MOPAC internal coordinates of N, CA, C and O (Angstrom, degrees):
PM7 1SCF
backbone

  N    0.0000 0     0.00 0     0.00 0    0    0    0
  C    1.4464 1     0.00 0     0.00 0    1    0    0
  C    1.5229 1   111.99 1     0.00 0    2    1    0
  O    1.2310 1   120.83 1   145.78 1    3    2    1
  N    1.3499 1   116.02 1   -34.22 1    3    2    1
  C    1.4516 1   119.82 1  -178.07 1    5    3    2
  C    1.5232 1   110.24 1  -148.62 1    6    5    3
  O    1.2310 1   121.10 1   -23.00 1    7    6    5
  N    1.3134 1   115.50 1   157.00 1    7    6    5
  C    1.4569 1   120.32 1   174.57 1    9    7    6
  C    1.5242 1   110.84 1  -109.72 1   10    9    7
  O    1.2310 1   120.18 1  -178.94 1   11   10    9
  N    1.3275 1   117.27 1     1.06 1   11   10    9
  C    1.4601 1   122.00 1   179.14 1   13   11   10
  C    1.5303 1   109.90 1   -88.38 1   14   13   11
  O    1.2310 1   119.69 1   -56.56 1   15   14   13
  N    1.3320 1   118.20 1   123.44 1   15   14   13
  C    1.4643 1   120.16 1   179.52 1   17   15   14
  C    1.5355 1   112.90 1   -62.44 1   18   17   15
  O    1.2310 1   120.43 1   141.95 1   19   18   17
  N    1.3244 1   116.78 1   -38.05 1   19   18   17
  C    1.4693 1   120.06 1  -179.17 1   21   19   18
  C    1.5205 1   110.43 1   -66.03 1   22   21   19
  O    1.2310 1   120.25 1   135.08 1   23   22   21
  N    1.3149 1   117.13 1   -44.92 1   23   22   21
  C    1.4638 1   120.25 1   179.20 1   25   23   22
  C    1.5289 1   110.48 1   -64.59 1   26   25   23
  O    1.2310 1   120.43 1   140.99 1   27   26   25
  N    1.3286 1   116.78 1   -39.01 1   27   26   25
  C    1.4619 1   120.65 1   176.79 1   29   27   26
  C    1.5256 1   110.28 1   -60.81 1   30   29   27
  O    1.2310 1   120.09 1   134.91 1   31   30   29
  N    1.3411 1   117.43 1   -45.09 1   31   30   29
  C    1.4612 1   120.86 1  -179.22 1   33   31   30
  C    1.5240 1   111.38 1   -65.28 1   34   33   31
  O    1.2310 1   119.98 1   140.60 1   35   34   33
  N    1.3197 1   117.64 1   -39.40 1   35   34   33
  C    1.4668 1   120.15 1   178.18 1   37   35   34
  C    1.5277 1   111.07 1   -66.00 1   38   37   35
  O    1.2310 1   120.44 1   140.50 1   39   38   37
  N    1.3329 1   116.76 1   -39.50 1   39   38   37
  C    1.4706 1   119.33 1   176.83 1   41   39   38
  C    1.5249 1   110.42 1   -66.18 1   42   41   39
  O    1.2310 1   120.47 1   141.28 1   43   42   41
  N    1.3294 1   116.71 1   -38.72 1   43   42   41
  C    1.4564 1   120.40 1   177.61 1   45   43   42
  C    1.5266 1   111.19 1   -64.97 1   46   45   43
  O    1.2310 1   120.33 1   141.73 1   47   46   45
  N    1.3345 1   116.97 1   -38.27 1   47   46   45
  C    1.4594 1   119.95 1   177.75 1   49   47   46
  C    1.5187 1   110.74 1   -58.17 1   50   49   47
  O    1.2310 1   120.57 1   131.50 1   51   50   49
  N    1.3136 1   116.52 1   -48.50 1   51   50   49
  C    1.4712 1   120.16 1  -179.14 1   53   51   50
  C    1.5230 1   110.25 1   -62.67 1   54   53   51
  O    1.2310 1   120.60 1   133.02 1   55   54   53
  N    1.3257 1   116.45 1   -46.98 1   55   54   53
  C    1.4644 1   120.56 1  -178.74 1   57   55   54
  C    1.5222 1   111.64 1   -62.35 1   58   57   55
  O    1.2310 1   120.22 1   134.98 1   59   58   57
  N    1.3299 1   117.18 1   -45.02 1   59   58   57
  C    1.4611 1   120.28 1  -178.15 1   61   59   58
  C    1.5278 1   112.39 1   -70.06 1   62   61   59
  O    1.2310 1   119.73 1   147.98 1   63   62   61
  N    1.3190 1   118.12 1   -32.02 1   63   62   61
  C    1.4655 1   119.59 1   175.16 1   65   63   62
  C    1.5231 1   110.70 1   -64.84 1   66   65   63
  O    1.2310 1   120.80 1   138.78 1   67   66   65
  N    1.3214 1   116.07 1   -41.22 1   67   66   65
  C    1.4753 1   119.70 1   178.25 1   69   67   66
  C    1.5292 1   110.25 1   -66.60 1   70   69   67
  O    1.2310 1   120.38 1   134.46 1   71   70   69
  N    1.3179 1   116.88 1   -45.54 1   71   70   69
  C    1.4676 1   120.35 1   179.69 1   73   71   70
  C    1.5256 1   110.60 1   -63.86 1   74   73   71
  O    1.2310 1   120.27 1   141.73 1   75   74   73
  N    1.3328 1   117.09 1   -38.27 1   75   74   73
  C    1.4614 1   121.01 1   179.43 1   77   75   74
  C    1.5123 1   113.77 1   -62.80 1   78   77   75
  O    1.2310 1   120.48 1   153.22 1   79   78   77
  N    1.3313 1   116.68 1   -26.78 1   79   78   77
  C    1.4615 1   118.74 1   176.99 1   81   79   78
  C    1.5273 1   111.52 1   -77.19 1   82   81   79
  O    1.2310 1   120.31 1   158.14 1   83   82   81
  N    1.3202 1   117.01 1   -21.86 1   83   82   81
  C    1.4575 1   119.89 1  -172.79 1   85   83   82
  C    1.5283 1   114.59 1   -98.67 1   86   85   83
  O    1.2310 1   120.03 1   143.91 1   87   86   85
  N    1.3384 1   117.54 1   -36.09 1   87   86   85
  C    1.4658 1   119.31 1  -177.69 1   89   87   86
  C    1.5224 1   110.06 1  -131.05 1   90   89   87
  O    1.2310 1   120.77 1   -14.16 1   91   90   89
  N    1.2970 1   116.13 1   165.84 1   91   90   89
  C    1.4526 1   123.39 1  -179.64 1   93   91   90
  C    1.5357 1   110.38 1   -63.05 1   94   93   91
  O    1.2310 1   120.47 1   -35.70 1   95   94   93
  N    1.3259 1   116.71 1   144.30 1   95   94   93
  C    1.4605 1   121.43 1  -175.97 1   97   95   94
  C    1.5231 1   112.34 1   -62.94 1   98   97   95
  O    1.2310 1   119.90 1   138.50 1   99   98   97
  N    1.3194 1   117.80 1   -41.50 1   99   98   97
  C    1.4647 1   119.52 1  -178.37 1  101   99   98
  C    1.5338 1   111.02 1   -66.10 1  102  101   99
  O    1.2310 1   120.05 1   141.39 1  103  102  101
  N    1.3020 1   117.52 1   -38.61 1  103  102  101
  C    1.4634 1   120.24 1   177.03 1  105  103  102
  C    1.5267 1   110.72 1   -66.27 1  106  105  103
  O    1.2310 1   120.34 1   140.08 1  107  106  105
  N    1.3227 1   116.95 1   -39.92 1  107  106  105
  C    1.4646 1   120.66 1   179.34 1  109  107  106
  C    1.5242 1   111.31 1   -64.57 1  110  109  107
  O    1.2310 1   120.28 1   140.90 1  111  110  109
  N    1.3300 1   117.07 1   -39.10 1  111  110  109
  C    1.4736 1   120.20 1   178.54 1  113  111  110
  C    1.5281 1   109.91 1   -63.64 1  114  113  111
  O    1.2310 1   120.21 1   135.16 1  115  114  113
  N    1.3144 1   117.20 1   -44.84 1  115  114  113
  C    1.4670 1   121.01 1  -178.64 1  117  115  114
  C    1.5251 1   111.35 1   -65.04 1  118  117  115
  O    1.2310 1   120.20 1   142.17 1  119  118  117
  N    1.3245 1   117.22 1   -37.83 1  119  118  117
  C    1.4612 1   121.00 1  -177.62 1  121  119  118
  C    1.5300 1   111.91 1   -78.39 1  122  121  119
  O    1.2310 1   120.02 1   137.65 1  123  122  121
  N    1.3271 1   117.57 1   -42.35 1  123  122  121
  C    1.4667 1   120.77 1  -169.09 1  125  123  122
  C    1.5265 1   115.22 1   -92.50 1  126  125  123
  O    1.2310 1   119.60 1   155.87 1  127  126  125
  N    1.3213 1   118.37 1   -24.13 1  127  126  125
  C    1.4636 1   119.51 1  -177.67 1  129  127  126
  C    1.5331 1   112.60 1   -59.81 1  130  129  127
  O    1.2310 1   118.66 1   133.56 1  131  130  129
  N    1.3310 1   120.16 1   -46.44 1  131  130  129
  C    1.4719 1   118.43 1   179.10 1  133  131  130
  C    1.5317 1   113.60 1   -64.18 1  134  133  131
  O    1.2310 1   120.47 1   159.26 1  135  134  133
  N    1.3175 1   116.71 1   -20.74 1  135  134  133
  C    1.4602 1   120.05 1  -179.39 1  137  135  134
  C    1.5275 1   110.80 1   -83.79 1  138  137  135
  O    1.2310 1   120.27 1   133.00 1  139  138  137
  N    1.3424 1   117.08 1   -47.00 1  139  138  137
  C    1.4566 1   120.40 1  -170.27 1  141  139  138
  C    1.5272 1   114.53 1   -95.11 1  142  141  139
  O    1.2310 1   119.17 1   156.41 1  143  142  141
  N    1.3277 1   119.19 1   -23.59 1  143  142  141
  C    1.4635 1   120.15 1  -178.33 1  145  143  142
  C    1.5311 1   112.94 1   -63.65 1  146  145  143
  O    1.2310 1   118.48 1   136.63 1  147  146  145
  N    1.3289 1   120.50 1   -43.37 1  147  146  145
  C    1.4715 1   118.46 1   177.31 1  149  147  146
  C    1.5352 1   113.08 1   -60.57 1  150  149  147
  O    1.2310 1   120.57 1   144.60 1  151  150  149
  N    1.3141 1   116.52 1   -35.40 1  151  150  149
  C    1.4729 1   119.92 1   177.89 1  153  151  150
  C    1.5198 1   109.59 1   -66.88 1  154  153  151
  O    1.2310 1   120.36 1   136.92 1  155  154  153
  N    1.3177 1   116.92 1   -43.08 1  155  154  153
  C    1.4628 1   120.79 1   179.62 1  157  155  154
  C    1.5223 1   110.85 1   -63.15 1  158  157  155
  O    1.2310 1   120.04 1   137.74 1  159  158  157
  N    1.3145 1   117.54 1   -42.26 1  159  158  157
  C    1.4659 1   120.77 1   179.30 1  161  159  158
  C    1.5232 1   110.33 1   -64.71 1  162  161  159
  O    1.2310 1   120.39 1   139.48 1  163  162  161
  N    1.3268 1   116.87 1   -40.52 1  163  162  161
  C    1.4614 1   120.59 1   179.12 1  165  163  162
  C    1.5296 1   111.58 1   -63.78 1  166  165  163
  O    1.2310 1   119.97 1   149.85 1  167  166  165
  N    1.3356 1   117.67 1   -30.15 1  167  166  165
  C    1.4600 1   121.14 1   178.14 1  169  167  166
  C    1.5267 1   112.21 1   -84.80 1  170  169  167
  O    1.2310 1   120.10 1   179.56 1  171  170  169
  N    1.3391 1   117.41 1    -0.44 1  171  170  169
  C    1.4552 1   121.00 1   177.09 1  173  171  170
  C    1.5186 1   114.54 1    86.91 1  174  173  171
  O    1.2310 1   120.46 1  -158.96 1  175  174  173
  N    1.3190 1   116.73 1    21.04 1  175  174  173
  C    1.4630 1   121.52 1   179.25 1  177  175  174
  C    1.5253 1   108.49 1   -90.76 1  178  177  175
  O    1.2310 1   120.77 1   -47.28 1  179  178  177
  N    1.3193 1   116.14 1   132.72 1  179  178  177
  C    1.4640 1   121.87 1  -179.91 1  181  179  178
  C    1.5345 1   109.40 1   -61.82 1  182  181  179
  O    1.2310 1   119.71 1   -50.75 1  183  182  181
  N    1.3339 1   118.16 1   129.25 1  183  182  181
  C    1.4675 1   120.85 1  -179.32 1  185  183  182
  C    1.5289 1   113.19 1   -59.73 1  186  185  183
  O    1.2310 1   120.01 1   142.41 1  187  186  185
  N    1.3245 1   117.59 1   -37.59 1  187  186  185
  C    1.4554 1   120.54 1   177.97 1  189  187  186
  C    1.5263 1   110.74 1   -63.38 1  190  189  187
  O    1.2310 1   120.60 1   134.48 1  191  190  189
  N    1.3214 1   116.46 1   -45.52 1  191  190  189
  C    1.4621 1   121.74 1   177.77 1  193  191  190
  C    1.5235 1   110.59 1   -59.94 1  194  193  191
  O    1.2310 1   120.70 1   134.66 1  195  194  193
  N    1.3247 1   116.27 1   -45.34 1  195  194  193
  C    1.4591 1   119.88 1  -178.87 1  197  195  194
  C    1.5253 1   111.39 1   -64.52 1  198  197  195
  O    1.2310 1   120.32 1   140.20 1  199  198  197
  N    1.3295 1   116.99 1   -39.80 1  199  198  197
  C    1.4591 1   120.16 1   179.20 1  201  199  198
  C    1.5194 1   112.58 1   -64.64 1  202  201  199
  O    1.2310 1   120.35 1   135.83 1  203  202  201
  N    1.3190 1   116.93 1   -44.17 1  203  202  201
  C    1.4640 1   120.25 1   178.67 1  205  203  202
  C    1.5203 1   110.03 1   -64.84 1  206  205  203
  O    1.2310 1   120.34 1   136.99 1  207  206  205
  N    1.3232 1   116.96 1   -43.01 1  207  206  205
  C    1.4622 1   120.53 1   179.51 1  209  207  206
  C    1.5274 1   111.27 1   -63.42 1  210  209  207
  O    1.2310 1   120.72 1   142.88 1  211  210  209
  N    1.3103 1   116.24 1   -37.12 1  211  210  209
  C    1.4670 1   120.66 1   178.48 1  213  211  210
  C    1.5286 1   110.93 1   -64.81 1  214  213  211
  O    1.2310 1   120.20 1   135.39 1  215  214  213
  N    1.3069 1   117.22 1   -44.61 1  215  214  213
  C    1.4648 1   121.09 1  -179.58 1  217  215  214
  C    1.5302 1   110.80 1   -66.85 1  218  217  215
  O    1.2310 1   120.14 1   139.09 1  219  218  217
  N    1.3161 1   117.35 1   -40.91 1  219  218  217
  C    1.4751 1   120.57 1   177.84 1  221  219  218
  C    1.5231 1   110.15 1   -62.23 1  222  221  219
  O    1.2310 1   120.22 1   135.41 1  223  222  221
  N    1.3223 1   117.18 1   -44.59 1  223  222  221
  C    1.4667 1   121.29 1   177.59 1  225  223  222
  C    1.5208 1   111.75 1   -57.51 1  226  225  223
  O    1.2310 1   120.79 1   130.97 1  227  226  225
  N    1.3085 1   116.10 1   -49.03 1  227  226  225
  C    1.4596 1   119.56 1  -176.81 1  229  227  226
  C    1.5236 1   111.83 1   -68.49 1  230  229  227
  O    1.2310 1   120.13 1   146.70 1  231  230  229
  N    1.3259 1   117.36 1   -33.30 1  231  230  229
  C    1.4663 1   120.12 1   176.82 1  233  231  230
  C    1.5239 1   110.81 1   -66.72 1  234  233  231
  O    1.2310 1   120.27 1   140.32 1  235  234  233
  N    1.3217 1   117.08 1   -39.68 1  235  234  233
  C    1.4681 1   120.12 1   176.02 1  237  235  234
  C    1.5254 1   109.30 1   -65.79 1  238  237  235
  O    1.2310 1   120.26 1   140.93 1  239  238  237
  N    1.3134 1   117.10 1   -39.07 1  239  238  237
  C    1.4624 1   120.60 1   178.77 1  241  239  238
  C    1.5179 1   112.61 1   -61.61 1  242  241  239
  O    1.2310 1   120.05 1   151.31 1  243  242  241
  N    1.3225 1   117.51 1   -28.69 1  243  242  241
  C    1.4724 1   120.98 1  -179.65 1  245  243  242
  C    1.5216 1   112.77 1   -69.74 1  246  245  243
  O    1.2310 1   119.75 1   161.95 1  247  246  245
  N    1.3324 1   118.08 1   -18.05 1  247  246  245
  C    1.4659 1   119.72 1   177.54 1  249  247  246
  C    1.5241 1   112.16 1  -111.98 1  250  249  247
  O    1.2310 1   120.67 1  -169.69 1  251  250  249
  N    1.3334 1   116.32 1    10.31 1  251  250  249
  C    1.4563 1   120.42 1  -178.28 1  253  251  250
  C    1.5261 1   110.12 1   -89.28 1  254  253  251
  O    1.2310 1   120.28 1   -55.58 1  255  254  253
  N    1.3397 1   117.07 1   124.42 1  255  254  253
  C    1.4621 1   119.53 1   176.45 1  257  255  254
  C    1.5224 1   110.40 1   -65.02 1  258  257  255
  O    1.2310 1   117.94 1   -21.47 1  259  258  257
  N    1.2653 1   121.52 1   158.53 1  259  258  257
  C    1.4492 1   128.76 1     5.16 1  261  259  258
  C    1.5229 1   114.13 1   -94.79 1  262  261  259
  O    1.2310 1   119.44 1   170.02 1  263  262  261
  N    1.3394 1   118.68 1    -9.98 1  263  262  261
  C    1.4485 1   119.87 1  -172.08 1  265  263  262
  C    1.5326 1   112.63 1  -112.31 1  266  265  263
  O    1.2310 1   118.99 1  -175.94 1  267  266  265
  N    1.3237 1   119.54 1     4.06 1  267  266  265
  C    1.4586 1   122.01 1  -177.04 1  269  267  266
  C    1.5140 1   112.08 1   -53.18 1  270  269  267
  O    1.2310 1   120.58 1   -58.94 1  271  270  269
  N    1.3242 1   116.50 1   121.06 1  271  270  269
  C    1.4610 1   121.62 1  -174.12 1  273  271  270
  C    1.5221 1   112.92 1   -62.78 1  274  273  271
  O    1.2310 1   120.00 1   143.73 1  275  274  273
  N    1.3224 1   117.61 1   -36.27 1  275  274  273
  C    1.4636 1   120.30 1  -177.84 1  277  275  274
  C    1.5320 1   112.13 1   -67.34 1  278  277  275
  O    1.2310 1   120.17 1   154.52 1  279  278  277
  N    1.3160 1   117.28 1   -25.48 1  279  278  277
  C    1.4650 1   119.99 1   176.58 1  281  279  278
  C    1.5259 1   110.63 1   -64.22 1  282  281  279
  O    1.2310 1   120.57 1   138.40 1  283  282  281
  N    1.3151 1   116.52 1   -41.60 1  283  282  281
  C    1.4565 1   120.59 1   179.95 1  285  283  282
  C    1.5252 1   111.66 1   -70.48 1  286  285  283
  O    1.2310 1   120.65 1   145.03 1  287  286  285
  N    1.3218 1   116.37 1   -34.97 1  287  286  285
  C    1.4683 1   120.02 1   176.86 1  289  287  286
  C    1.5243 1   109.88 1   -65.39 1  290  289  287
  O    1.2310 1   120.27 1   133.63 1  291  290  289
  N    1.3304 1   117.09 1   -46.37 1  291  290  289
  C    1.4682 1   121.07 1   178.85 1  293  291  290
  C    1.5192 1   110.94 1   -62.36 1  294  293  291
  O    1.2310 1   120.37 1   141.09 1  295  294  293
  N    1.3088 1   116.90 1   -38.91 1  295  294  293
  C    1.4617 1   121.11 1   178.79 1  297  295  294
  C    1.5267 1   110.99 1   -65.04 1  298  297  295
  O    1.2310 1   120.21 1   137.60 1  299  298  297
  N    1.3188 1   117.20 1   -42.40 1  299  298  297
  C    1.4565 1   120.61 1  -178.74 1  301  299  298
  C    1.5258 1   111.67 1   -68.98 1  302  301  299
  O    1.2310 1   120.02 1   141.98 1  303  302  301
  N    1.3275 1   117.57 1   -38.02 1  303  302  301
  C    1.4603 1   120.44 1  -178.87 1  305  303  302
  C    1.5208 1   111.47 1   -69.75 1  306  305  303
  O    1.2310 1   120.36 1   139.88 1  307  306  305
  N    1.3336 1   116.92 1   -40.12 1  307  306  305
  C    1.4702 1   120.82 1  -174.27 1  309  307  306
  C    1.5252 1   113.82 1   -94.81 1  310  309  307
  O    1.2310 1   119.96 1   174.45 1  311  310  309
  N    1.3063 1   117.67 1    -5.55 1  311  310  309
  C    1.4663 1   122.41 1  -175.53 1  313  311  310
  C    1.5254 1   112.19 1    55.98 1  314  313  311
  O    1.2310 1   121.14 1  -143.60 1  315  314  313
  N    1.3255 1   115.42 1    36.40 1  315  314  313
  C    1.4667 1   122.57 1   175.42 1  317  315  314
  C    1.5263 1   106.65 1  -108.75 1  318  317  315
  O    1.2310 1   119.69 1   -40.87 1  319  318  317
  N    1.3349 1   118.19 1   139.13 1  319  318  317
  C    1.4685 1   119.73 1   179.60 1  321  319  318
  C    1.5356 1   111.64 1   -58.80 1  322  321  319
  O    1.2310 1   121.22 1   -32.40 1  323  322  321
  N    1.3139 1   115.27 1   147.60 1  323  322  321
  C    1.4658 1   121.34 1  -177.64 1  325  323  322
  C    1.5261 1   110.84 1   -58.57 1  326  325  323
  O    1.2310 1   119.92 1   143.20 1  327  326  325
  N    1.3160 1   117.76 1   -36.80 1  327  326  325
  C    1.4622 1   120.93 1  -178.96 1  329  327  326
  C    1.5300 1   111.14 1   -61.05 1  330  329  327
  O    1.2310 1   120.59 1   140.44 1  331  330  329
  N    1.3249 1   116.47 1   -39.56 1  331  330  329
  C    1.4694 1   120.09 1   178.06 1  333  331  330
  C    1.5234 1   111.39 1   -68.65 1  334  333  331
  O    1.2310 1   120.47 1   141.90 1  335  334  333
  N    1.3171 1   116.70 1   -38.10 1  335  334  333
  C    1.4579 1   120.45 1   177.83 1  337  335  334
  C    1.5284 1   109.89 1   -64.57 1  338  337  335
  O    1.2310 1   120.39 1   138.86 1  339  338  337
  N    1.3352 1   116.85 1   -41.14 1  339  338  337
  C    1.4634 1   120.85 1   178.58 1  341  339  338
  C    1.5271 1   111.39 1   -60.81 1  342  341  339
  O    1.2310 1   120.36 1   137.00 1  343  342  341
  N    1.3166 1   116.92 1   -43.00 1  343  342  341
  C    1.4652 1   120.71 1   178.99 1  345  343  342
  C    1.5234 1   111.22 1   -64.60 1  346  345  343
  O    1.2310 1   120.12 1   142.67 1  347  346  345
  N    1.3222 1   117.37 1   -37.33 1  347  346  345
  C    1.4602 1   121.12 1  -179.39 1  349  347  346
  C    1.5303 1   111.45 1   -71.84 1  350  349  347
  O    1.2310 1   120.08 1   148.70 1  351  350  349
  N    1.3151 1   117.46 1   -31.30 1  351  350  349
  C    1.4585 1   121.93 1  -177.03 1  353  351  350
  C    1.5275 1   112.27 1   -80.49 1  354  353  351
  O    1.2310 1   119.76 1   156.34 1  355  354  353
  N    1.3124 1   118.07 1   -23.66 1  355  354  353
  C    1.4622 1   121.97 1  -172.23 1  357  355  354
  C    1.5346 1   114.32 1   -53.25 1  358  357  355
  O    1.2310 1   118.17 1   131.75 1  359  358  357
  N    1.3553 1   121.10 1   -48.25 1  359  358  357
  C    1.4834 1   118.72 1   179.07 1  361  359  358
  C    1.5304 1   112.68 1   -61.51 1  362  361  359
  O    1.2310 1   120.27 1   141.93 1  363  362  361
  N    1.3175 1   117.08 1   -38.07 1  363  362  361
  C    1.4580 1   120.70 1   178.38 1  365  363  362
  C    1.5262 1   110.99 1   -67.21 1  366  365  363
  O    1.2310 1   120.66 1   144.04 1  367  366  365
  N    1.3113 1   116.35 1   -35.96 1  367  366  365
  C    1.4556 1   121.18 1   178.39 1  369  367  366
  C    1.5230 1   110.84 1   -63.17 1  370  369  367
  O    1.2310 1   120.02 1   138.86 1  371  370  369
  N    1.3204 1   117.57 1   -41.14 1  371  370  369
  C    1.4657 1   120.93 1   178.02 1  373  371  370
  C    1.5307 1   110.91 1   -62.48 1  374  373  371
  O    1.2310 1   120.33 1   137.34 1  375  374  373
  N    1.3176 1   116.97 1   -42.66 1  375  374  373
  C    1.4671 1   120.63 1   178.52 1  377  375  374
  C    1.5264 1   110.23 1   -64.62 1  378  377  375
  O    1.2310 1   120.03 1   138.55 1  379  378  377
  N    1.3172 1   117.54 1   -41.45 1  379  378  377
  C    1.4636 1   120.93 1   179.14 1  381  379  378
  C    1.5254 1   111.72 1   -64.38 1  382  381  379
  O    1.2310 1   119.93 1   142.95 1  383  382  381
  N    1.3191 1   117.74 1   -37.05 1  383  382  381
  C    1.4670 1   120.36 1   178.16 1  385  383  382
  C    1.5290 1   111.07 1   -67.67 1  386  385  383
  O    1.2310 1   120.24 1   142.75 1  387  386  385
  N    1.3199 1   117.15 1   -37.25 1  387  386  385
  C    1.4703 1   120.37 1   175.40 1  389  387  386
  C    1.5299 1   109.70 1   -65.60 1  390  389  387
  O    1.2310 1   120.53 1   137.52 1  391  390  389
  N    1.3309 1   116.59 1   -42.48 1  391  390  389
  C    1.4663 1   120.45 1   176.67 1  393  391  390
  C    1.5332 1   111.10 1   -60.27 1  394  393  391
  O    1.2310 1   120.59 1   139.01 1  395  394  393
  N    1.3141 1   116.47 1   -40.99 1  395  394  393
  C    1.4630 1   120.77 1   179.06 1  397  395  394
  C    1.5261 1   110.82 1   -62.17 1  398  397  395
  O    1.2310 1   120.22 1   138.05 1  399  398  397
  N    1.3057 1   117.18 1   -41.95 1  399  398  397
  C    1.4593 1   120.87 1   178.10 1  401  399  398
  C    1.5270 1   110.96 1   -63.63 1  402  401  399
  O    1.2310 1   120.29 1   137.96 1  403  402  401
  N    1.3278 1   117.06 1   -42.04 1  403  402  401
  C    1.4692 1   121.20 1   177.70 1  405  403  402
  C    1.5284 1   110.42 1   -63.03 1  406  405  403
  O    1.2310 1   119.98 1   135.49 1  407  406  405
  N    1.3233 1   117.65 1   -44.51 1  407  406  405
  C    1.4697 1   120.91 1   178.77 1  409  407  406
  C    1.5283 1   111.52 1   -62.87 1  410  409  407
  O    1.2310 1   120.65 1   142.15 1  411  410  409
  N    1.3229 1   116.37 1   -37.85 1  411  410  409
  C    1.4594 1   120.44 1  -179.53 1  413  411  410
  C    1.5228 1   111.27 1   -67.14 1  414  413  411
  O    1.2310 1   120.23 1   137.69 1  415  414  413
  N    1.3133 1   117.16 1   -42.31 1  415  414  413
  C    1.4594 1   120.97 1  -175.42 1  417  415  414
  C    1.5277 1   113.20 1   -84.69 1  418  417  415
  O    1.2310 1   119.62 1   162.25 1  419  418  417
  N    1.3258 1   118.33 1   -17.75 1  419  418  417
  C    1.4730 1   122.46 1   179.58 1  421  419  418
  C    1.5291 1   109.35 1  -125.65 1  422  421  419
  O    1.2310 1   119.79 1  -101.98 1  423  422  421
  N    1.3262 1   118.01 1    78.02 1  423  422  421
  C    1.4774 1   120.11 1  -176.29 1  425  423  422
  C    1.5201 1   113.97 1   -63.91 1  426  425  423
  O    1.2310 1   120.06 1   161.67 1  427  426  425
  N    1.3308 1   117.49 1   -18.33 1  427  426  425
  C    1.4700 1   119.47 1   179.85 1  429  427  426
  C    1.5250 1   112.40 1   -64.24 1  430  429  427
  O    1.2310 1   120.12 1   157.34 1  431  430  429
  N    1.3238 1   117.38 1   -22.66 1  431  430  429
  C    1.4595 1   120.66 1   177.79 1  433  431  430
  C    1.5342 1   109.57 1   -62.66 1  434  433  431
  O    1.2310 1   120.55 1   140.52 1  435  434  433
  N    1.3071 1   116.54 1   -39.48 1  435  434  433
  C    1.4609 1   121.40 1  -178.12 1  437  435  434
  C    1.5264 1   111.18 1   -81.80 1  438  437  435
  O    1.2310 1   120.17 1   140.07 1  439  438  437
  N    1.3212 1   117.28 1   -39.93 1  439  438  437
  C    1.4565 1   120.10 1  -171.63 1  441  439  438
  C    1.5373 1   114.01 1   -94.32 1  442  441  439
  O    1.2310 1   119.84 1  -177.33 1  443  442  441
  N    1.3132 1   117.91 1     2.67 1  443  442  441
  C    1.4625 1   120.80 1  -176.03 1  445  443  442
  C    1.5313 1   111.76 1   -60.61 1  446  445  443
  O    1.2310 1   120.09 1   124.46 1  447  446  445
  N    1.3036 1   117.44 1   -55.54 1  447  446  445
  C    1.4658 1   120.84 1  -176.89 1  449  447  446
  C    1.5286 1   112.84 1   -66.57 1  450  449  447
  O    1.2310 1   118.92 1   134.68 1  451  450  449
  N    1.3306 1   119.67 1   -45.32 1  451  450  449
  C    1.4755 1   118.06 1   177.20 1  453  451  450
  C    1.5306 1   112.99 1   -61.03 1  454  453  451
  O    1.2310 1   119.98 1   147.62 1  455  454  453
  N    1.3262 1   117.65 1   -32.38 1  455  454  453
  C    1.4647 1   119.98 1   177.75 1  457  455  454
  C    1.5278 1   111.10 1   -66.19 1  458  457  455
  O    1.2310 1   120.18 1   147.48 1  459  458  457
  N    1.3296 1   117.26 1   -32.52 1  459  458  457
  C    1.4590 1   120.26 1   177.74 1  461  459  458
  C    1.5286 1   111.75 1   -67.68 1  462  461  459
  O    1.2310 1   120.44 1   152.67 1  463  462  461
  N    1.3156 1   116.77 1   -27.33 1  463  462  461
  C    1.4598 1   121.45 1  -176.67 1  465  463  462
  C    1.5246 1   113.39 1   -87.49 1  466  465  463
  O    1.2310 1   119.83 1   172.16 1  467  466  465
  N    1.3177 1   117.94 1    -7.84 1  467  466  465
  C    1.4762 1   120.75 1  -179.75 1  469  467  466
  C    1.4902 1   112.12 1   -77.60 1  470  469  467
  O    1.2310 1   120.10 1   180.00 1  471  470  469

């Protein structure tokens, strides 16, 4: 669809956030990594960076309404209605989405420490 690494990463962010709301993160990693990692490598994206970004996306998707699995777990543990949990999570979700955008546009944040160890 694109040859731009940034556009590819932004499209992956949207796709992984949607997938993260629908299925468990570990299952999504097992299913999607063999599909998307070769494309990311071909576009020159560091595999470590892509893996961390993928996990962060799916973790955010797990708390994204309306189907985020972690919302239902939190509701069941605390005996608070899901609607109240969703309202409480919303400000944190906005901050996490901003963090995701920063991580996507500044890959050195993720790869800084591993680069020191090479």
